[in-house]
C-alpha positions as CSV (number, residue, x, y, z in Angstrom):
1,M,107.1,73.1,112.7
2,R,104.6,70.5,111.5
3,V,105.6,69.4,107.9
4,E,103.8,67.1,105.4
5,L,105.8,65.6,102.6
6,T,103.4,64.8,99.8
7,A,103.6,61.3,98.3
8,D,105.1,62.4,95.0
9,V,108.2,63.3,96.7
10,F,108.7,59.6,97.2
11,V,108.0,58.4,93.6
12,D,110.6,57.5,90.9
13,V,109.8,59.1,87.7
14,G,111.3,58.1,84.4
15,D,111.7,61.3,82.8
16,P,115.2,62.7,83.4
17,A,113.8,66.3,83.4
18,D,111.6,65.5,86.4
19,Q,114.3,64.2,88.6
20,F,115.4,66.2,91.7
21,D,118.4,66.1,93.9
22,P,117.6,63.5,96.6
23,T,120.0,65.2,99.0
24,D,117.3,67.9,99.6
25,L,115.0,65.2,100.7
26,Y,117.5,63.3,102.9
27,V,118.7,66.6,104.6
28,L,115.0,67.3,105.4
29,L,114.2,63.8,106.7
30,R,117.1,64.2,109.2
31,C,115.0,67.1,110.9
32,F,112.3,64.4,112.0
33,P,114.0,62.0,114.4
34,D,115.2,64.5,116.8
35,R,111.8,66.3,116.6
36,R,113.2,69.5,115.2
37,H,110.2,69.3,113.0
38,D,107.1,67.0,113.3
39,W,106.5,64.8,110.4
40,V,102.8,64.7,109.3
41,T,101.8,61.6,107.3
42,N,98.9,59.7,106.0
43,Y,98.5,56.2,104.6
44,G,99.4,57.2,101.0
45,V,102.6,58.8,102.1
46,V,103.6,55.8,104.4
47,A,103.0,53.5,101.4
48,A,105.2,55.7,99.1
49,V,107.8,56.0,101.9
50,E,107.9,52.1,102.2
51,A,108.4,51.7,98.5
52,Y,111.0,54.4,98.0
53,L,113.4,54.4,100.9
54,P,114.5,50.8,101.0
55,K,115.8,51.5,97.3
56,H,117.3,54.8,97.9
57,L,118.3,55.0,101.5
58,P,118.6,51.3,102.6
59,D,120.8,52.0,105.7
60,L,118.1,54.2,107.3
61,A,115.0,53.0,105.5
62,D,113.7,51.1,108.6
63,T,114.1,54.0,110.9
64,Y,112.3,56.4,108.7
65,V,109.4,53.9,107.7
66,A,108.8,53.4,111.4
67,L,108.8,57.2,111.9
68,A,106.4,57.7,109.1
69,R,103.9,55.2,110.6
70,D,104.1,56.6,114.0
71,A,103.5,59.9,112.6
72,M,100.4,58.7,110.9
73,V,99.1,57.5,114.2
74,Q,99.9,60.8,115.9
75,Q,98.0,62.6,113.1
76,A,94.8,60.7,113.9
77,W,94.9,62.2,117.4
78,T,95.8,65.7,116.3
79,G,93.2,68.6,117.0
80,T,91.8,70.6,113.9
81,T,93.6,73.8,115.1
82,Q,97.0,71.9,114.9
83,Q,95.9,70.6,111.4
84,R,95.7,74.0,110.0
85,D,99.2,74.9,111.2
86,L,100.9,72.9,108.6
87,V,103.8,73.2,106.0
88,R,103.0,71.1,103.0
89,V,106.0,70.2,100.8
90,G,105.7,68.8,97.4
91,R,108.1,67.7,94.7
92,A,108.2,70.9,92.9
93,D,109.1,73.0,96.0
94,L,111.2,70.4,98.0
95,A,114.5,72.2,97.5
96,D,113.3,75.5,98.7
97,H,111.5,74.1,101.7
98,S,114.4,71.9,102.6
99,A,116.7,75.0,102.6
100,D,114.2,77.0,104.7
101,L,113.3,74.2,107.2
102,C,116.8,73.1,107.8
103,R,118.3,76.6,108.5
104,P,117.7,78.0,112.0
105,A,114.7,80.2,112.8
106,V,115.8,83.9,113.7
107,L,114.6,86.1,116.5
108,V,115.5,89.7,116.2
109,V,115.7,91.7,119.3
110,E,117.0,95.2,120.2
111,N,119.9,93.7,122.3
112,S,120.9,89.9,122.0
113,S,122.4,89.9,125.4
114,S,119.8,91.7,127.6
115,D,116.7,91.0,125.4
116,G,117.9,87.5,124.4
117,G,118.4,86.8,128.2
118,F,114.9,88.1,129.0
119,L,113.5,85.5,126.5
120,H,115.6,82.7,127.8
121,T,114.7,83.5,131.5
122,V,111.0,83.7,130.7
123,A,111.1,80.3,128.8
124,C,112.9,78.7,131.7
125,A,110.3,80.1,134.2
126,L,107.3,79.1,132.1
127,R,108.9,75.8,131.2
128,H,108.4,76.3,127.5
129,E,110.3,73.2,126.4
130,R,110.0,73.9,122.6
131,V,111.7,77.2,122.9
132,L,114.4,76.0,125.4
133,T,115.3,73.1,123.1
134,A,115.4,75.5,120.1
135,L,117.9,77.7,121.9
136,E,120.0,74.8,123.2
137,R,120.3,73.0,119.8
138,A,120.7,76.3,118.0
139,W,117.4,75.9,116.0
140,L,116.7,79.3,117.0
141,E,119.2,82.1,116.7
142,V,118.8,85.4,118.6
143,H,120.2,88.5,116.6
144,S,120.8,91.9,117.9
145,A,119.5,94.9,116.0
146,G,121.7,97.4,118.0
147,G,118.9,99.5,118.8
148,S,115.0,99.5,118.7
149,G,114.8,101.5,115.6
150,E,116.9,98.9,113.8
151,V,114.7,95.8,114.6
152,P,112.6,96.0,111.5
153,R,115.7,96.6,109.1
154,V,117.6,93.6,110.6
155,A,114.4,91.4,110.6
156,R,113.9,92.2,106.9
157,E,117.6,91.3,106.1
158,H,117.1,88.0,107.7
159,A,113.6,87.4,106.1
160,V,115.0,87.7,102.5
161,R,117.4,84.7,103.1
162,Y,114.4,82.3,103.2
163,R,113.1,81.1,99.8
164,R,109.5,80.4,100.7
165,L,108.9,80.1,104.4
166,V,109.8,83.2,106.4
167,R,110.9,81.9,109.8
168,V,111.7,85.3,111.4
169,V,110.3,86.8,114.6
170,A,110.8,90.3,115.8
171,L,110.4,91.4,119.4
172,L,109.7,95.0,120.1
173,D,109.1,97.0,123.2
174,S,105.8,99.0,123.1
175,D,107.4,102.2,124.4
176,S,103.9,103.1,125.6
177,L,103.8,105.7,128.3
178,I,100.3,104.9,129.3
179,P,98.2,101.8,128.7
180,G,96.8,101.3,125.3
181,Q,98.9,103.9,123.6
182,R,99.7,103.3,120.1
183,T,103.5,103.9,119.2
184,P,105.6,103.9,116.2
185,N,106.5,100.3,117.1
186,H,102.9,99.1,116.5
187,D,103.1,100.7,113.1
188,Q,106.3,98.9,112.3
189,A,104.8,95.7,113.7
190,E,101.9,96.0,111.2
191,K,104.3,96.5,108.3
192,L,106.5,93.5,109.2
193,A,103.4,91.2,109.6
194,A,102.5,92.2,106.1
195,E,105.8,90.9,104.9
196,E,105.2,87.5,106.7
197,I,107.5,88.5,109.6
198,A,106.0,87.4,112.9
199,V,106.0,90.2,115.5
200,H,105.3,90.5,119.1
201,V,104.9,94.0,120.7
202,L,105.0,93.8,124.4
203,A,102.0,95.2,126.1
204,L,103.8,96.8,129.0
205,R,106.3,99.7,128.2
206,E,109.6,97.6,127.9
207,A,110.9,94.3,128.8
208,E,112.1,95.7,132.1
209,N,108.5,96.1,133.3
210,Y,108.3,92.4,133.3
211,V,111.1,92.0,135.9
212,P,109.5,90.2,138.9
213,H,109.7,91.7,142.4
214,R,112.0,88.7,143.5
215,V,114.7,90.0,141.2
216,L,114.2,93.8,142.2
217,A,114.6,92.7,145.8
218,G,118.1,91.7,145.1
219,I,119.2,95.0,143.7
220,G,121.2,97.3,146.0
221,K,121.7,97.1,149.8
222,P,119.1,94.9,151.4
223,K,117.4,97.6,153.5
224,Q,117.2,100.0,150.7
225,A,116.0,97.4,148.3
226,S,113.2,96.4,150.5
227,Q,112.1,100.0,151.1
228,K,112.1,100.7,147.3
229,L,110.2,97.4,146.5
230,S,107.6,98.2,149.1
231,L,107.0,101.6,147.4
232,L,106.8,100.0,144.0
233,R,104.2,97.5,145.3
234,R,102.0,100.6,146.1
235,L,101.7,101.3,142.3
236,T,98.7,100.1,140.5
237,P,99.4,97.4,137.8
238,Q,98.8,100.1,135.1
239,Q,101.5,102.4,136.8
240,R,104.0,99.7,137.3
241,G,103.5,98.5,133.7
242,H,104.4,102.0,132.4
243,L,107.0,103.3,134.8
244,D,110.4,103.7,133.4
245,M,111.9,100.9,135.5
246,K,115.4,101.9,134.7
247,T,115.4,105.5,135.4
248,G,112.4,106.1,137.6
249,L,110.1,109.1,137.8
250,G,112.8,111.7,138.3
251,K,114.4,111.8,134.7
252,R,111.2,111.8,132.5
253,K,111.2,114.1,129.6
254,P,108.6,116.8,129.6
255,E,106.4,115.1,127.0
256,A,106.5,112.0,129.1
257,V,105.5,113.9,132.4
258,E,102.6,115.5,130.4
259,K,101.5,112.2,128.9
260,Q,101.5,110.4,132.1
261,K,100.0,113.1,134.3
262,E,96.8,111.4,134.7
263,L,98.4,108.0,135.1
264,F,100.6,109.1,138.2
265,E,98.1,111.8,139.5
266,G,97.9,111.8,143.3
267,L,100.9,109.7,143.7
268,D,102.1,109.8,147.4
269,L,105.1,111.9,147.8
270,A,107.0,109.3,149.6
271,V,106.5,106.9,146.5
272,Q,107.6,109.7,144.1
273,L,110.8,110.2,146.0
274,G,111.5,106.6,146.6
275,L,111.1,105.7,142.9
276,H,112.9,108.9,141.7
277,D,115.9,107.0,140.4
278,G,114.5,103.7,139.2
279,F,116.3,100.4,139.4
280,G,119.1,100.9,137.2
281,K,120.0,100.1,133.6
282,N,121.1,96.5,134.0
283,L,117.6,95.1,135.0
284,L,117.6,92.4,132.2
285,E,121.1,91.3,133.1
286,R,120.0,90.9,136.7
287,L,116.9,89.1,135.5
288,A,119.1,86.6,133.6
289,E,121.0,85.9,136.8
290,Y,117.8,84.4,138.3
291,R,117.2,82.2,135.3
292,E,117.3,79.0,137.2
293,Q,115.3,80.3,140.2
294,L,112.3,82.0,138.9
295,T,109.0,80.2,138.3
296,E,105.7,81.1,136.6
297,R,104.6,82.2,140.0
298,D,107.1,85.0,140.1
299,F,105.7,86.4,136.9
300,A,102.2,85.9,138.0
301,T,102.7,88.4,140.9
302,L,102.6,90.9,138.1
303,G,99.2,89.9,137.0
304,D,97.7,86.7,135.2
305,E,97.5,88.8,131.9
306,V,101.2,89.2,132.1
307,V,101.7,85.4,132.2
308,A,99.2,85.0,129.5
309,E,101.0,87.4,127.3
310,L,104.5,85.8,127.9
311,R,103.1,82.5,126.9
312,T,101.6,83.9,123.7
313,M,105.0,85.4,123.0
314,L,106.8,82.2,123.5
315,D,104.2,80.3,121.4
316,L,104.6,82.8,118.5
317,I,108.4,82.2,118.5
318,A,107.9,78.4,118.8
319,S,105.6,78.6,115.7
320,R,108.4,79.8,113.6
321,V,111.0,77.1,115.0
């Protein structure tokens, strides 16, 4: 996150009642050298840092003074969009912000193993260094809700642990049976957003619908996998995006069959039979096995809009890190 410490944080005040615990400042400052957060400064702040730190933190003063100066230069080249995305920390709220900014951000998913693996694999393929670094250094923790219906509750449990800055993101499947269908998960997302919890609802049905063909080609015996993948390719992007990739067309509930009647109308019998059973329930685990092999091009085969959405998802997560 981009963090500005106002100049009054670095001012000695004679009134004892106005003193604050300098540990809160020192802990927060340690977040800047390793780029956990980006320090935003200006001339007034740099001057205050130059006067304050040599007296109170002499061993590290030179390091932080140089960092403050560099940050001021970087700020001069920052676009207006980035300038709006700023956390301003003053003397009065230093303790609260220090606590919030120095604890990990949280991503709540249905299952930390499968959905967490999905996130990590997508971040690798799209080379989203901010998210990858956050995962590697534990600046971002992925927490399992134990079920899609529990994601909002668990997200709220983590949100209340922050004092001022809620650094929680919830990732939800849409569970949409047809394109554009609004589901209860969209309603939950609106409620969470009103509570300052960031939410991304997947545009396609589930995370499994984002598994690239390259991964699907490795599921099962080679000849059968090739045949099934060939049939899958005959679906339109809308059909593929809302097919139950795990169980296929054969195990749909009656309400799903009715809802998807128009979507899958006229589907060739060979496709219906070939996709009757789907690709299995461990698709996201198989996806994670390809983490070091997949590239953006693999996800682009599902459509440019898919890559754009995944980048939006990663950027949203990164904004809370």
